[in-house]
VOBA-1610 file (N, C-alpha, C; in pm, whole numbers, padded with zeros to 5 digits, always signed):
BEGIN
Met+08881+10169+05608Met+08988+10210+05699Met+09103+10268+05619Val+09160+10377+05664Val+09272+10441+05597Val+09399+10414+05675Phe+09502+10370+05607Phe+09627+10337+05672Phe+09725+10450+05652Pro+09785+10504+05759Pro+09878+10615+05745Pro+10008+10570+05681Ile+10072+10662+05613Ile+10202+10635+05553Ile+10309+10649+05661Gln+10403+10556+05660Gln+10517+10564+05751Gln+10635+10624+05675Pro+10701+10728+05730Pro+10817+10784+05663Pro+10921+10677+05636Ala+10983+10684+05521Ala+11082+10584+05485Ala+11202+10590+05578Gly+11251+10475+05617Gly+11369+10471+05704Gly+11495+10483+05622Ser+11609+10477+05692Ser+11737+10487+05625Ser+11764+10361+05546Ala+11830+10377+05435Ala+11866+10262+05354Ala+11974+10182+05424Pro+11985+10052+05400Pro+12091+09973+05459Pro+12228+10028+05423Ala+12322+10008+05514Ala+12455+10066+05495Ala+12519+10020+05365Ser+12490+09894+05324Ser+12552+09841+05203Ser+12505+09913+05078Ser+12379+09967+05079Ser+12326+10031+04959Ser+12334+10183+04965Ala+12364+10239+05082Ala+12363+10384+05100Ala+12453+10459+05003Pro+12577+10408+04972Pro+12665+10485+04884Pro+12612+10499+04743Thr+12529+10404+04695Thr+12484+10408+04556Thr+12342+10459+04540Ala+12265+10463+04649Ala+12125+10506+04637Ala+12120+10656+04610Pro+12049+10699+04504Pro+12040+10843+04476Pro+11951+10912+04579Pro+11971+11040+04603Pro+11882+11113+04695Pro+11740+11113+04643Leu+11643+11108+04734Leu+11502+11105+04695Leu+11458+11245+04657Arg+11452+11271+04526Arg+11422+11405+04475Arg+11280+11416+04422Val+11215+11301+04396Val+11080+11300+04340Val+10991+11211+04426Ala+10869+11256+04451Ala+10768+11173+04517Ala+10645+11167+04427Thr+10591+11048+04410Thr+10474+11028+04324Thr+10357+10975+04407Ala+10237+11014+04367Ala+10117+10970+04437Ala+10007+10943+04336Gly+09941+10828+04349Gly+09833+10793+04258Gly+09820+10644+04243Glu+09754+10602+04135Glu+09714+10463+04123Glu+09828+10369+04089Ala+09816+10247+04145Ala+09899+10132+04108Ala+09802+10017+04088Leu+09802+09955+03972Leu+09703+09851+03943Leu+09761+09751+03845Phe+09681+09652+03813Phe+09721+09554+03711Phe+09633+09572+03588Asp+09700+09595+03474Asp+09631+09597+03345Asp+09612+09454+03296Leu+09491+09422+03253Leu+09464+09296+03184Leu+09446+09331+03037Ile+09550+09306+02957Ile+09555+09353+02819Ile+09506+09242+02725Glu+09408+09279+02642Glu+09351+09183+02548Glu+09450+09150+02438Glu+09476+09020+02419Glu+09565+08975+02314Glu+09484+08935+02190Pro+09549+08920+02075Pro+09474+08889+01952Pro+09385+08766+01962Asp+09425+08667+02041Asp+09345+08546+02052Asp+09236+08557+02158Gly+09220+08677+02218Gly+09115+08699+02315Gly+09157+08677+02459Arg+09275+08619+02481Arg+09322+08600+02618Arg+09364+08733+02679Leu+09365+08738+02812Leu+09403+08858+02884Leu+09543+08840+02944Lys+09632+08932+02910Lys+09769+08927+02959Lys+09783+09025+03075Pro+09819+08978+03196Pro+09834+09069+03309Pro+09966+09145+03305Cys+09959+09276+03327Cys+10079+09360+03330Cys+10065+09462+03442Ala+10169+09475+03522Ala+10168+09579+03625Ala+10156+09714+03559Gly+10068+09800+03613Gly+10048+09929+03548Gly+09977+10030+03633Gly+09904+10118+03565Gly+09851+10239+03627Gly+09946+10352+03592Ala+09891+10466+03550Ala+09975+10575+03499Ala+10081+10619+03599Val+10040+10640+03724Val+10137+10688+03823Val+10239+10579+03857Tyr+10193+10455+03865Tyr+10286+10345+03888Tyr+10388+10337+03775Asn+10342+10345+03650Asn+10434+10342+03536Asn+10534+10457+03542Leu+10484+10576+03572Leu+10571+10693+03583Leu+10677+10670+03690Thr+10636+10614+03803Thr+10727+10593+03915Thr+10837+10495+03878Arg+10799+10383+03817Arg+10899+10286+03774Arg+10994+10348+03671Ala+10937+10423+03578Ala+11018+10482+03472Ala+11120+10580+03529Leu+11079+10658+03628Leu+11173+10750+03693Leu+11286+10674+03762Gly+11249+10569+03835Gly+11351+10490+03903Gly+11450+10428+03806Leu+11401+10375+03696Leu+11489+10312+03598Leu+11580+10412+03529Gln+11540+10540+03527Gln+11627+10644+03469Gln+11720+10705+03573Gly+11724+10642+03691Gly+11821+10683+03792Gly+11780+10798+03878Val+11652+10836+03874Val+11602+10945+03957Val+11556+10887+04091Gly+11610+10938+04201Gly+11568+10892+04334Gly+11421+10925+04356Thr+11338+10822+04368Thr+11192+10839+04368Thr+11129+10761+04482Gln+11030+10822+04547Gln+10952+10754+04649Gln+10806+10748+04605Tyr+10746+10629+04616Tyr+10604+10612+04586Tyr+10527+10622+04717Leu+10426+10709+04720Leu+10363+10747+04846Leu+10243+10661+04886Asn+10177+10596+04792Asn+10054+10524+04824Asn+10084+10384+04877Pro+09992+10328+04957Pro+10009+10189+05001Pro+09979+10090+04890Leu+10033+09970+04904Leu+10007+09861+04812Leu+09942+09746+04888Ser+09872+09662+04814Ser+09803+09549+04875Ser+09900+09437+04911Gly+09859+09357+05009Gly+09935+09238+05043Gly+09897+09118+04959Asp+09804+09134+04862Asp+09767+09021+04777Asp+09877+08993+04675Met+09857+08888+04595Met+09959+08846+04501Met+09996+08958+04404Leu+09895+09031+04355Leu+09921+09140+04261Leu+09997+09254+04329Gly+09959+09285+04452Gly+10028+09390+04526Gly+10173+09357+04549Arg+10201+09230+04576Arg+10341+09190+04597Arg+10421+09206+04468Gln+10357+09177+04355Gln+10426+09196+04227Gln+10446+09344+04196Leu+10348+09427+04230Leu+10365+09571+04212Leu+10482+09623+04295Ala+10488+09577+04420Ala+10597+09620+04508Ala+10732+09574+04454Arg+10736+09452+04401Arg+10862+09400+04347Arg+10907+09482+04227Gly+10811+09522+04144Gly+10847+09603+04028Gly+10908+09736+04067Leu+10854+09799+04170Leu+10910+09926+04218Leu+11047+09904+04280His+11059+09799+04360His+11188+09769+04424His+11296+09747+04319Asp+11263+09669+04216Asp+11362+09640+04111Asp+11401+09764+04033Ala+11315+09865+04032Ala+11347+09992+03964Ala+11420+10089+04056Gly+11444+10049+04181Gly+11514+10136+04274Gly+11426+10236+04345Val+11293+10217+04338Val+11198+10309+04401Val+11179+10272+04548Val+11168+10373+04633Val+11145+10354+04775Val+10995+10364+04803Leu+10943+10274+04885Leu+10803+10279+04926Leu+10789+10359+05054Ala+10700+10458+05052Ala+10672+10534+05173Ala+10592+10449+05272Ala+10514+10354+05219Ala+10433+10265+05302Ala+10476+10122+05275Pro+10587+10076+05335Pro+10639+09942+05303Pro+10551+09829+05356Thr+10468+09855+05455Thr+10380+09751+05508Thr+10255+09742+05422Pro+10226+09625+05363Pro+10108+09613+05276Pro+09978+09625+05354Val+09871+09662+05283Val+09739+09676+05343Val+09650+09561+05299Arg+09537+09543+05368Arg+09449+09429+05341Arg+09361+09452+05218Ala+09340+09576+05179Ala+09255+09604+05063Ala+09315+09541+04937Pro+09233+09502+04840Pro+09285+09437+04719Pro+09350+09536+04623Ser+09424+09482+04529Ser+09482+09563+04421Ser+09374+09596+04318Ala+09388+09712+04255Ala+09295+09754+04151Ala+09327+09684+04019Leu+09225+09678+03932Leu+09240+09615+03801Leu+09191+09710+03692Ala+09248+09694+03573Ala+09201+09766+03454Ala+09200+09670+03337Leu+09093+09670+03260Leu+09087+09594+03136Leu+09127+09685+03022Ala+09229+09646+02946Ala+09282+09729+02838Ala+09256+09660+02704Ala+09179+09726+02619Ala+09153+09676+02484Ala+09235+09759+02385Leu+09304+09693+02293Leu+09389+09762+02196Leu+09321+09769+02060Asp+09331+09887+01996Asp+09277+09898+01861Asp+09383+09858+01759Gly+09355+09879+01631Gly+09445+09836+01526Gly+09580+09905+01527Glu+09588+10022+01591Glu+09714+10096+01599Glu+09785+10075+01731Gly+09735+09983+01813Gly+09797+09955+01941Gly+09758+10052+02051Lys+09660+10138+02024Lys+09615+10235+02123Lys+09516+10169+02217Ala+09531+10194+02347Ala+09452+10123+02448Ala+09334+10207+02496Ser+09222+10137+02524Ser+09110+10195+02597Ser+09087+10108+02720Tyr+09036+10169+02828Tyr+09038+10103+02958Tyr+08901+10098+03024Ser+08880+09992+03104Ser+08771+09983+03200Ser+08834+09953+03336Phe+08787+10019+03441Phe+08856+10013+03570Phe+08770+09950+03679Tyr+08841+09884+03774Tyr+08779+09824+03892Tyr+08860+09872+04012Arg+08809+09979+04079Arg+08891+10049+04179Arg+08817+10080+04309Glu+08705+10021+04335Glu+08635+10049+04459Glu+08703+09978+04575Gly+08736+10052+04681Gly+08794+09994+04801Gly+08931+09934+04784Val+09009+09984+04688Val+09139+09922+04657Val+09252+09985+04739Ala+09367+09917+04737Ala+09477+09951+04826Ala+09531+10092+04807Asp+09553+10132+04680Asp+09621+10261+04659Asp+09535+10380+04702Arg+09405+10358+04727Arg+09318+10467+04770Arg+09306+10475+04923Gln+09379+10389+04995Gln+09374+10387+05141Gln+09477+10485+05198Val+09459+10611+05173Val+09556+10713+05212Val+09485+10844+05233Thr+09549+10939+05303Thr+09492+11071+05329Thr+09587+11180+05283Ala+09533+11300+05270Ala+09617+11416+05235Ala+09722+11440+05341Ala+09684+11425+05469Ala+09779+11447+05578Ala+09894+11348+05572Ala+09864+11221+05538Ala+09969+11121+05529Ala+10064+11149+05413Leu+10009+11189+05299Leu+10094+11224+05185Leu+10185+11341+05218Thr+10128+11443+05283Thr+10205+11563+05317Thr+10314+11531+05418Ala+10283+11447+05516Ala+10382+11410+05617Ala+10497+11332+05556Ala+10467+11242+05463Ala+10571+11165+05397Ala+10665+11255+05318Cys+10610+11355+05251Cys+10694+11449+05176Cys+10779+11535+05269Ala+10722+11575+05381Ala+10796+11658+05476Ala+10916+11583+05533Ala+10912+11450+05530Ala+11021+11369+05584Ala+11134+11349+05484Leu+11123+11408+05365Leu+11225+11392+05261Leu+11299+11524+05243Pro+11416+11540+05303Pro+11484+11670+05300Pro+11531+11715+05163Glu+11554+11622+05070Glu+11604+11659+04938Glu+11495+11655+04830Leu+11370+11646+04872Leu+11261+11638+04776Leu+11246+11768+04698Gln+11242+11758+04565Gln+11228+11874+04478Gln+11098+11873+04397Val+11050+11753+04364Val+10938+11741+04270Val+10835+11643+04326Val+10706+11679+04311Val+10599+11584+04338Val+10517+11571+04210Ala+10467+11450+04186Ala+10395+11425+04061Ala+10274+11336+04086Thr+10167+11366+04013Thr+10046+11286+04019Thr+09969+11305+03889Gly+09851+11243+03882Gly+09767+11259+03764Gly+09677+11140+03744Cys+09612+11138+03628Cys+09525+11029+03585Cys+09419+10998+03688Leu+09413+10875+03740Leu+09302+10834+03826Leu+09305+10900+03963Ala+09418+10955+04003Ala+09423+11031+04128Ala+09339+11157+04119Leu+09301+11196+03996Leu+09228+11321+03977Leu+09077+11302+03966Val+09027+11181+03991Val+08881+11165+03993Val+08825+11245+04110Ala+08705+11298+04092Ala+08649+11390+04191Ala+08632+11325+04328Gln+08608+11194+04331Gln+08587+11126+04460Gln+08712+11131+04549Asp+08829+11151+04490Asp+08953+11156+04568Asp+09008+11298+04583Ala+08925+11398+04556Ala+08970+11537+04563Ala+09021+11572+04703Ala+08959+11519+04806Ala+09000+11552+04942Ala+09136+11494+04977Ile+09182+11397+04900Ile+09315+11341+04923Ile+09422+11424+04853Tyr+09403+11447+04724Tyr+09513+11501+04643Tyr+09515+11653+04632Gln+09400+11718+04633Gln+09402+11865+04619Gln+09475+11934+04734Pro+09446+11901+04862Pro+09520+11966+04971Pro+09669+11932+04967Trp+09699+11810+04930Trp+09840+11770+04922Trp+09914+11852+04816Leu+09853+11867+04697Leu+09917+11946+04591Leu+09937+12091+04635Ala+09836+12147+04699Ala+09848+12286+04747Ala+09961+12298+04847Ala+09973+12201+04936Ala+10079+12205+05038Ala+10217+12193+04976Gln+10230+12110+04870Gln+10360+12093+04807Gln+10403+12219+04731Arg+10309+12283+04666Arg+10343+12408+04598Arg+10383+12514+04700Ala+10309+12522+04810Ala+10340+12619+04915Ala+10476+12591+04979Ala+10517+12464+04979Ala+10646+12426+05038Ala+10762+12452+04943Gly+10734+12499+04822Gly+10841+12534+04729Gly+10886+12421+04640Arg+10808+12313+04634Arg+10845+12201+04547Arg+10778+12217+04410Met+10842+12162+04309Met+10784+12168+04176Met+10673+12064+04166Val+10556+12109+04124Val+10439+12022+04114Val+10417+11984+03968Val+10407+11854+03942Val+10385+11801+03808Val+10251+11730+03806Val+10165+11766+03711Val+10033+11703+03700Val+10012+11657+03556Asp+09983+11528+03542Asp+09949+11469+03413Asp+09798+11456+03406Ala+09733+11535+03319Ala+09587+11532+03313Ala+09536+11391+03282Asn+09582+11332+03171Asn+09562+11190+03140Asn+09422+11141+03175Leu+09320+11207+03122Leu+09182+11176+03159Leu+09142+11035+03117Arg+09073+10966+03206Arg+09018+10834+03181Arg+08869+10841+03215Leu+08791+10895+03122Leu+08649+10914+03149Leu+08576+10781+03171Ser+08635+10671+03122Ser+08573+10541+03145Ser+08581+10498+03291Ala+08660+10570+03370Ala+08674+10536+03512Ala+08560+10591+03596Val+08476+10677+03538Val+08367+10738+03615Val+08236+10721+03540Asp+08125+10728+03614Asp+07993+10725+03551Asp+07972+10854+03471Asp+07884+10849+03373Asp+07856+10968+03291Asp+07812+11086+03378Ala+07739+11057+03484Ala+07690+11164+03572Ala+07803+11233+03648Asp+07918+11164+03659Asp+08031+11219+03734Asp+08136+11280+03643Ala+08115+11277+03512Ala+08219+11320+03418Ala+08252+11468+03434Asp+08152+11553+03451Asp+08178+11697+03466Asp+08255+11726+03594Ala+08222+11656+03702Ala+08295+11675+03827Ala+08440+11630+03812Tyr+08461+11524+03736Tyr+08597+11476+03708Tyr+08675+11583+03632Arg+08616+11636+03526Arg+08684+11741+03449Arg+08717+11861+03538Ala+08623+11902+03621Ala+08645+12018+03708Ala+08757+11991+03807Asn+08765+11870+03857Asn+08871+11837+03952Asn+09007+11833+03885Val+09012+11785+03759Val+09136+11789+03683Val+09182+11934+03666Met+09091+12022+03627Met+09127+12163+03610Met+09174+12224+03740Ala+09112+12186+03852Ala+09155+12238+03982Ala+09297+12191+04015Ala+09328+12066+03984Ala+09463+12014+04009Ala+09567+12086+03923Leu+09531+12118+03799Leu+09624+12186+03710Leu+09660+12325+03761Gln+09575+12383+03843Gln+09604+12516+03899Gln+09725+12514+03992His+09758+12398+04046His+09872+12386+04137His+10003+12357+04064Ala+09996+12325+03936Ala+10110+12267+03866Ala+10209+12371+03814His+10337+12335+03823His+10442+12407+03752His+10464+12345+03614Leu+10442+12213+03604Leu+10455+12141+03477Leu+10328+12061+03456Ile+10264+12084+03342Ile+10143+12011+03302Ile+10176+11924+03182Lys+10127+11801+03184Lys+10134+11718+03064Lys+09992+11686+03020Val+09965+11709+02891Val+09836+11674+02831Val+09859+11612+02694Ser+09764+11532+02651Ser+09763+11483+02513Ser+09657+11559+02435Asp+09656+11542+02304Asp+09550+11603+02226Asp+09414+11546+02267Asp+09409+11418+02306Asp+09284+11359+02354Asp+09239+11423+02485Asp+09334+11454+02574Asp+09299+11520+02700Asp+09234+11656+02675Leu+09289+11730+02582Leu+09235+11863+02552Leu+09093+11853+02498Glu+09068+11750+02418Glu+08932+11726+02368Glu+08838+11693+02485Ala+08884+11605+02574Ala+08802+11562+02687Ala+08771+11678+02781Leu+08864+11771+02793Leu+08844+11887+02880Leu+08767+11999+02811Ala+08740+11983+02681Ala+08668+12083+02602Ala+08738+12218+02607Val+08870+12217+02593Val+08948+12341+02593Val+08926+12412+02460Pro+08898+12542+02459Pro+08873+12614+02333Pro+08995+12616+02242Gly+08969+12619+02112Gly+09076+12628+02013Gly+09045+12541+01894Thr+09104+12577+01779Thr+09078+12501+01657Thr+09181+12392+01634Thr+09297+12402+01699Thr+09400+12298+01690Thr+09443+12259+01830Ala+09511+12145+01840Ala+09561+12101+01970Ala+09660+12202+02027Leu+09744+12260+01942Leu+09843+12356+01991Leu+09774+12482+02045Glu+09672+12530+01974Glu+09597+12646+02025Glu+09534+12615+02160Arg+09477+12495+02172Arg+09415+12456+02298Arg+09519+12449+02410Ala+09637+12398+02377Ala+09742+12388+02477Ala+09785+12525+02527His+09805+12619+02435His+09840+12757+02475His+09730+12815+02564Tyr+09606+12795+02525Tyr+09494+12847+02603Tyr+09494+12787+02743Leu+09511+12656+02752Leu+09509+12591+02882Leu+09621+12643+02971Gln+09741+12658+02916Gln+09852+12707+02997Gln+09822+12845+03054Gln+09758+12929+02975Gln+09727+13064+03022Gln+09618+13065+03129Gln+09542+12957+03140Gln+09439+12948+03245Gln+09496+12894+03376Thr+09625+12864+03377Thr+09691+12810+03496Thr+09814+12894+03529Gln+09887+12849+03631Gln+10013+12915+03668Gln+10134+12838+03616Ala+10112+12740+03529Ala+10219+12649+03489Ala+10331+12720+03414Gln+10453+12690+03454Gln+10571+12739+03383Gln+10587+12665+03250Trp+10557+12533+03251Trp+10572+12452+03131Trp+10446+12371+03106Leu+10419+12346+02979Leu+10312+12255+02939Leu+10365+12168+02827Ala+10356+12036+02846Ala+10396+11941+02743Ala+10271+11886+02677Leu+10268+11892+02545Leu+10156+11843+02465Leu+10204+11727+02380Thr+10145+11609+02399Thr+10182+11493+02318Thr+10079+11472+02208Leu+10129+11434+02090Leu+10044+11421+01971Leu+10058+11286+01904Gly+10096+11184+01979Gly+10112+11052+01921Gly+10221+11051+01815Pro+10195+10998+01696Pro+10299+10991+01593Pro+10345+11126+01542Glu+10270+11232+01574Glu+10310+11367+01531Glu+10407+11432+01628Gly+10453+11359+01730Gly+10554+11413+01821Gly+10495+11485+01939Ala+10562+11590+01983Ala+10520+11662+02103Ala+10572+11805+02100Trp+10503+11889+02175Trp+10544+12028+02198Trp+10578+12046+02346Leu+10673+12135+02372Leu+10701+12179+02509Leu+10692+12331+02509Leu+10593+12382+02580Leu+10566+12526+02585Leu+10615+12583+02717Gln+10682+12697+02709Gln+10726+12768+02829Gln+10644+12896+02844Arg+10624+12936+02968Arg+10532+13047+02994Arg+10575+13178+02930Asn+10706+13193+02907Asn+10755+13318+02847Asn+10733+13322+02696Gly+10665+13223+02640Gly+10635+13223+02497Gly+10723+13131+02414Gln+10834+13085+02470Gln+10917+12991+02395Gln+10842+12858+02379Ala+10859+12796+02264Ala+10794+12669+02237Ala+10880+12589+02141Val+10896+12461+02170Val+10974+12374+02081Val+10891+12251+02046His+10910+12201+01926His+10841+12081+01878His+10945+11980+01834Ala+10915+11852+01855Ala+11003+11746+01807Ala+10920+11623+01777Arg+10971+11542+01686Arg+10909+11413+01656Arg+11018+11317+01613Glu+10988+11188+01618Glu+11086+11090+01574Glu+11109+11104+01424Glu+11235+11100+01384Glu+11268+11120+01244Glu+11290+10988+01170Val+11287+10877+01243Val+11298+10746+01179Val+11173+10667+01215Pro+11127+10577+01128Pro+11006+10500+01155Pro+11018+10416+01282Ile+10907+10405+01355Ile+10901+10325+01477Ile+10800+10213+01457Thr+10838+10093+01496Thr+10745+09981+01492Thr+10669+09979+01624Val+10543+10020+01619Val+10463+10031+01741Val+10401+09896+01774Val+10438+09841+01890Val+10374+09719+01940Val+10244+09756+02009Asp+10250+09849+02104Asp+10132+09912+02162Asp+10176+10040+02231Thr+10078+10121+02270Thr+10109+10251+02331Thr+10089+10251+02482Val+10074+10134+02542Val+10052+10125+02686Val+10173+10185+02759Gly+10149+10288+02841Gly+10256+10348+02920Gly+10343+10448+02847Ala+10314+10474+02719Ala+10401+10565+02643Ala+10402+10705+02703Gly+10282+10757+02736Gly+10277+10890+02795Gly+10344+10897+02930Asp+10338+10789+03006Asp+10401+10785+03138Asp+10554+10787+03123Cys+10605+10710+03026Cys+10749+10711+03001Cys+10795+10846+02946Phe+10710+10909+02864Phe+10740+11044+02815Phe+10755+11140+02932Leu+10660+11139+03026Leu+10667+11231+03138Leu+10787+11201+03227Ala+10818+11072+03246Ala+10937+11038+03325Ala+11063+11093+03260Gly+11070+11083+03127Gly+11185+11139+03057Gly+11192+11290+03070Leu+11077+11354+03067Leu+11070+11499+03082Leu+11123+11541+03219Ile+11075+11476+03324Ile+11119+11509+03461Ile+11267+11478+03478Thr+11309+11362+03425Thr+11451+11324+03436Thr+11541+11430+03374Ala+11505+11474+03255Ala+11588+11571+03185Ala+11583+11708+03251Leu+11468+11747+03305Leu+11459+11874+03375Leu+11545+11874+03501Leu+11549+11759+03569Leu+11626+11750+03693Leu+11774+11729+03669Ala+11811+11687+03547Ala+11951+11656+03519Ala+12038+11777+03551Gly+12139+11756+03632Gly+12228+11863+03672Gly+12368+11842+03619Pro+12468+11904+03681Pro+12606+11894+03633Pro+12658+11750+03623Glu+12603+11659+03712Glu+12650+11521+03707Glu+12612+11452+03577Arg+12512+11507+03505Arg+12473+11452+03376Arg+12496+11552+03264Gly+12581+11647+03289Gly+12620+11741+03186Gly+12518+11847+03152Glu+12425+11876+03245Glu+12323+11976+03220Glu+12322+12080+03331Glu+12264+12197+03301Glu+12247+12299+03403Glu+12147+12250+03507Ala+12167+12290+03631Ala+12077+12248+03737Ala+11944+12322+03726Leu+11836+12257+03767Leu+11705+12320+03769Leu+11702+12431+03873Ala+11654+12548+03835Ala+11650+12662+03926Ala+11511+12676+03986Leu+11501+12669+04118Leu+11374+12687+04186Leu+11378+12817+04264Arg+11281+12902+04238Arg+11271+13027+04312Arg+11190+13007+04439Ala+11198+13104+04526Ala+11118+13099+04649Ala+10971+13086+04614Gly+10899+13004+04692Gly+10758+12984+04667Gly+10730+12879+04562Gly+10835+12813+04512Gly+10814+12703+04420Gly+10796+12744+04275Ile+10813+12871+04241Ile+10801+12912+04102Ile+10930+12875+04030Thr+10920+12795+03927Thr+11037+12744+03858Thr+11082+12842+03751Ala+11212+12873+03752Ala+11267+12970+03659Ala+11264+12916+03517Pro+11242+13003+03417Pro+11245+12958+03277Pro+11385+12913+03238Thr+11392+12831+03135Thr+11520+12781+03087Thr+11535+12819+02940Thr+11650+12790+02883Thr+11680+12833+02746Thr+11607+12744+02645Glu+11594+12794+02524Glu+11529+12716+02418Glu+11608+12590+02389Ala+11741+12599+02393Ala+11823+12481+02367Ala+11799+12374+02474Arg+11786+12417+02598Arg+11760+12321+02706Arg+11620+12261+02691Leu+11523+12341+02653Leu+11388+12289+02629Leu+11391+12179+02523Arg+11468+12202+02418Arg+11475+12104+02310Arg+11541+11975+02359Thr+11646+11989+02440Thr+11713+11872+02496Thr+11618+11791+02583Val+11542+11862+02665Val+11445+11798+02754Val+11340+11723+02673Leu+11288+11787+02569Leu+11182+11726+02488Leu+11233+11604+02413His+11353+11611+02359His+11408+11497+02287His+11427+11378+02381His+11470+11404+02504His+11487+11296+02601His+11353+11231+02633Ala+11250+11314+02647Ala+11116+11261+02676Ala+11064+11176+02560Leu+11081+11224+02437Leu+11035+11149+02320Leu+11109+11016+02306Ala+11238+11018+02330Ala+11315+10895+02320Ala+11268+10794+02425Ser+11233+10842+02543Ser+11182+10753+02648Ser+11052+10688+02605Ala+10961+10767+02544Ala+10833+10714+02500Ala+10851+10619+02382Ser+10938+10652+02289Ser+10959+10568+02171Ser+11011+10431+02210His+11098+10428+02307His+11152+10301+02355His+11039+10214+02409Cys+10943+10277+02475Cys+10832+10204+02537Cys+10740+10143+02431Val+10703+10220+02329Val+10602+10171+02234Val+10653+10057+02147Glu+10783+10037+02144Glu+10838+09928+02065Glu+10835+09795+02139Arg+10785+09798+02263Arg+10775+09676+02343Arg+10630+09658+02387Ala+10594+09536+02424Ala+10459+09507+02471Ala+10442+09556+02614Gly+10325+09619+02641Gly+10299+09669+02775Gly+10388+09788+02807Cys+10386+09830+02933Cys+10472+09942+02974Cys+10606+09886+03020Thr+10707+09901+02937Thr+10842+09855+02970Thr+10936+09974+02960Pro+10949+10053+03067Pro+11028+10176+03061Pro+11176+10147+03038Pro+11242+10235+02965Pro+11385+10218+02941Pro+11469+10271+03058Arg+11590+10222+03066Arg+11687+10278+03160Arg+11750+10403+03098Tyr+11813+10483+03182Tyr+11871+10609+03137Tyr+11971+10586+03024Glu+12052+10483+03038Glu+12154+10455+02937Glu+12091+10420+02803Glu+11979+10351+02806Glu+11910+10315+02681Glu+11856+10440+02611Val+11807+10534+02689Val+11757+10659+02631Val+11872+10737+02567Arg+11984+10743+02638Arg+12097+10817+02583Arg+12150+10752+02455Glu+12150+10619+02452Glu+12194+10550+02330Glu+12101+10581+02214Arg+11972+10585+02242Arg+11875+10616+02136Arg+11896+10758+02086Leu+11922+10851+02177Leu+11944+10990+02138Leu+12072+11003+02056Ala+12175+10929+02094Ala+12301+10932+02017Ala+12278+10880+01876Leu+12199+10772+01864Leu+12167+10717+01733Leu+12087+10818+01651Arg+11994+10888+01716Arg+11913+10989+01647Arg+12004+11099+01592Cys+12098+11143+01675Cys+12189+11250+01631Cys+12272+11206+01511Ser+12321+11081+01516Ser+12404+11033+01405Ser+12321+11016+01278Thr+12195+10971+01294Thr+12105+10956+01179Thr+12073+11092+01117Thr+12048+11190+01203Thr+12018+11325+01155Thr+12137+11385+01082Ala+12257+11365+01141Ala+12378+11418+01078Ala+12402+11353+00942Ala+12375+11222+00933Ala+12395+11152+00806Ala+12296+11203+00702Gly+12173+11231+00745Gly+12073+11283+00653Gly+12110+11417+00599Arg+12172+11498+00684Arg+12213+11630+00637Arg+12329+11621+00539
//
C-alpha cells in the first residue's frame, strides 16, 4: 500500500518568526546503519544518504522539507526525532505501518564503510511520483530538490524519474548525488541500476560524484578528473562536484571553469560515514547563501537553468563543502556540523593559511 504525502501545514505561531522558508526538498532513503565496532558489536546510527543530507541541510540553517514517509516503529520515531531536532519539516508527518530500513556498515582500516541493505517493503519507499510532485507544488518558496543513492535503484524509477523531470520543468534546481551502492542490488540488476543513475543525472543542474562512483559507472577516462569532465558533457548539468577522499574535491562549471581544494592541515579520521552527504549539504548551503550570509544570491533562469557564477564564488562554495565534510569525518557516524561550526573551521583554515604564507 502506498501512502500519499500530506502537504505540510503552517508552523505554530510561536516558531513562525524564526523558521526559515522551505527552499529545499529532499527525497530518498531514511534508514538505520548498524556500524561494526572493533569488538564486533553493532552500533545503531540513524542514516541513509538522503536522510544524512537532509539533517545536514537543516543543521546549516537551510529550510528543508523531507518528502518520504517514515515508519511508526521505534527506529522510525528516532529518525523523525533527528529530523525535527535539525529543524527539518516532514511532508508526511503521520507515520506508516511499514518497517524502517536497515544497513549493515563494515569499516576498513581507513574508516571507509561498505554496506549491505535490507529495504524490501520499507517505509521510505511507500510513496509515489504524484505525491512527491504535489508536496513540492505546495511549497511556494522551493528552489532546490535533491535526491540520490538508493532512490536511484531501477526498481524505484517510476517514483523518482517523473518527479525529477517535473521539478526541472517547474524551474527548480535539481541536485542528484550518484552515490552508487551496488551492494543494494543483485548482480543481475547492476546494469539497470547504472542506467537509471545515468537517466537521473540527465535531469540535474548539480551532480555530485566520487571517484568510486565514476569507476562504478564505467565512465571513460584515464583519471577521475577526465571522467568527471566527460560525465558532465553527457548531461545538462551546470555544475559537477567530484570528491576524491583525502585528495580533496573539484567543482566543475559548464563554462569550463574548475576549482580544486583540499584540507591543508591533517585530519584525524574516525570514519567516513556520511562525509559525502555533509559535503553535498555544504555545497547546497553555500550555493543558496544570499545577502543575509554575505554572498551573492543564486540566479535561476527561466526553465530552471542555473546561471554560471564566478571562479571566486565557486572556490568559496567548495571550501564550505569541504569544511562540512571534514567536520563529519572527525566524529563517529554521520554527525553533521551546524553552520556556525563550518564558518569557524573556515576561519581557522584562513588563519592557518595566512600564517603559513
